[in-house]
C-alpha positions in Angstrom: -13.1 35.3 -7.2 -10.9 33.8 -9.9 -8.2 33.0 -7.3 -10.7 31.2 -5.1 -12.0 29.2 -8.1 -8.4 28.3 -9.1 -7.6 27.2 -5.6 -10.7 25.0 -5.4 -9.7 23.3 -8.7 -6.2 22.5 -7.4 -7.7 21.2 -4.2 -10.0 18.8 -6.0 -7.3 17.3 -8.2 -5.9 13.9 -7.3 -2.5 14.0 -5.6 -1.4 10.7 -7.1 -2.3 8.6 -10.1 -3.4 5.1 -9.2 -3.4 3.3 -12.5 -1.2 0.1 -12.7 -2.3 -3.0 -10.9 -0.5 -6.4 -10.6 -3.2 -9.0 -10.6 -2.8 -11.9 -8.2 -5.2 -14.7 -7.1 -5.9 -15.7 -3.5 -2.7 -18.0 -3.5 -0.5 -15.1 -4.7 -0.1 -16.4 -8.3 0.2 -13.8 -11.0 -2.6 -13.6 -13.6 -1.7 -10.5 -15.4 -1.9 -6.8 -15.0 -4.3 -3.9 -15.6 -3.0 -0.5 -16.6 0.5 0.7 -17.2 3.6 -1.2 -16.1 5.1 0.5 -13.0 7.2 -0.4 -10.0 4.4 -1.5 -7.7 5.4 -3.5 -4.6 9.1 -2.9 -5.1 11.5 -0.3 -3.7 12.2 1.2 -7.1 9.9 4.2 -6.5 11.0 7.7 -5.5 8.7 9.0 -2.8 8.0 12.7 -2.4 8.4 14.5 1.0 4.6 14.5 1.2 4.5 10.7 0.7 7.3 10.1 3.2 5.4 12.2 5.7 2.7 9.5 5.7 5.0 7.4 7.9 5.2 10.0 10.6 3.0 8.2 13.1 3.8 6.3 16.3 2.4 3.0 17.4 1.7 2.0 21.0 2.6 -1.6 20.0 6.0 -1.3 18.3 9.0 1.1 18.2 12.5 1.2 16.8 14.1 -0.5 19.8 16.3 -3.4 18.8 16.0 -2.8 15.1 18.7 -2.8 12.4 19.0 -2.0 8.7 17.9 -5.4 7.5 18.0 -6.8 3.9 14.5 -7.3 2.5 14.5 -10.5 0.5 13.5 -10.3 -3.1 13.6 -6.5 -2.9 9.8 -6.4 -2.9 6.5 -7.1 -1.1 4.0 -9.7 -2.2 0.4 -8.6 -2.0 -2.5 -10.9 -2.8 -5.2 -11.2 -3.9 -5.4 -8.1 -6.1 -8.2 -7.1 -6.6 -9.4 -8.0 -3.1 -12.8 -7.9 -1.6 -12.4 -7.6 2.2 -8.8 -8.7 3.1 -5.5 -8.5 1.4 -2.5 -10.6 2.5 1.2 -9.6 2.4 4.4 -11.5 2.5 7.8 -10.0 3.3 11.1 -11.4 4.5 13.7 -9.5 6.4 17.2 -10.7 7.3 16.9 -9.1 10.8 14.5 -7.2 13.0 13.2 -4.1 11.3 10.1 -1.8 11.8 7.7 -1.9 8.9 4.9 0.7 8.5 2.1 0.5 6.0 -0.3 3.3 5.1 -3.3 2.9 2.8 -4.5 6.0 1.0 -6.9 7.2 -1.7 -5.8 9.3 -4.7 -5.9 12.5 -2.6 -3.4 10.9 -0.1 -6.1 10.8 2.6 -5.0 8.1 5.1 -7.6 5.4 5.3 -5.7 2.8 7.3 -2.3 2.4 8.9 -0.3 -0.3 10.6 3.1 -0.8 12.2 4.8 -4.1 12.9 8.2 -5.5 13.6 9.5 -8.0 10.9 12.2 -10.6 11.2 12.5 -13.5 8.9 9.6 -14.5 6.6 6.2 -13.3 7.7 2.7 -13.0 6.4 0.2 -10.4 7.6 -3.2 -9.3 6.7 -4.9 -6.0 6.2 -8.5 -6.8 7.2 -9.8 -3.2 7.2 -11.2 -3.3 3.7 -14.7 -4.7 4.8 -15.8 -1.1 5.7 -17.7 -0.3 2.5 -18.0 3.4 3.4 -14.3 3.8 3.8 -13.4 1.3 1.0 -16.2 1.4 -1.6 -16.5 -1.3 -4.2 -14.3 -0.7 -7.2 -12.2 1.8 -5.4 -8.5 2.2 -6.4 -6.1 2.6 -3.5 -2.4 2.7 -2.8 -0.5 1.2 0.0 2.8 2.9 1.0 5.3 0.8 3.0 8.5 1.7 4.8 11.2 -0.1 6.6 13.1 1.7 9.4 15.8 0.9 11.9 17.3 2.8 14.8 18.9 6.0 13.3 17.8 4.9 9.8 14.1 6.1 9.2 12.5 4.9 6.0 15.7 3.4 4.6 13.6 1.4 2.2 10.2 2.5 1.0 7.8 2.0 -1.9 4.1 1.5 -2.8 1.7 -0.8 -4.5 -1.7 -0.1 -6.0 -4.7 -2.2 -5.0 -8.2 -2.5 -6.1 -11.3 -3.3 -4.0 -13.7 -5.5 -5.9 -16.8 -7.1 -4.4 -18.9 -9.2 -6.9 -21.6 -11.7 -6.5 -20.4 -15.1 -7.7 -17.0 -15.9 -9.2 -14.8 -12.9 -9.6 -14.3 -11.6 -13.1 -11.5 -9.1 -13.2 -13.2 -7.3 -16.1 -16.1 -6.3 -13.7 -13.6 -4.7 -11.3 -12.1 -2.1 -13.6 -13.9 0.6 -15.6 
């Protein structure tokens, strides 16, 4: 009985700590941060095998054909706004064609959304999944993992960024988004 109770406690624990947020307005301008300083939206994170396994999905739209190990400009992803209500936009620039995968998870590493796209040059894309309030409840803290892969070089660059869902009536006040 004690073993079963101990296993349940371990299962209920969060797999990751989602705590530090870069705050950006709808135009992508910085307006501070909430929580500890970390390496969000860069490639300065070390991902565990469990985190890297999140990228083990195939897409019917894109594959590794004609991809190379491209340089990612600025060595980071730009995500805005954060907090976001229903959509979040991302800017990335790659020197050549590369496969980018993104996966949005909760603190237990449950996959909530995923996307694969080929990137070459400067692009903007949107994750417009966040309007599902059952899957993405108001004031939820989430993490987006991202990976860049090329033929024979899976996940040669990877990282993550924390995002906050915040839906408020009237003008957004960041203080109402965080506990």
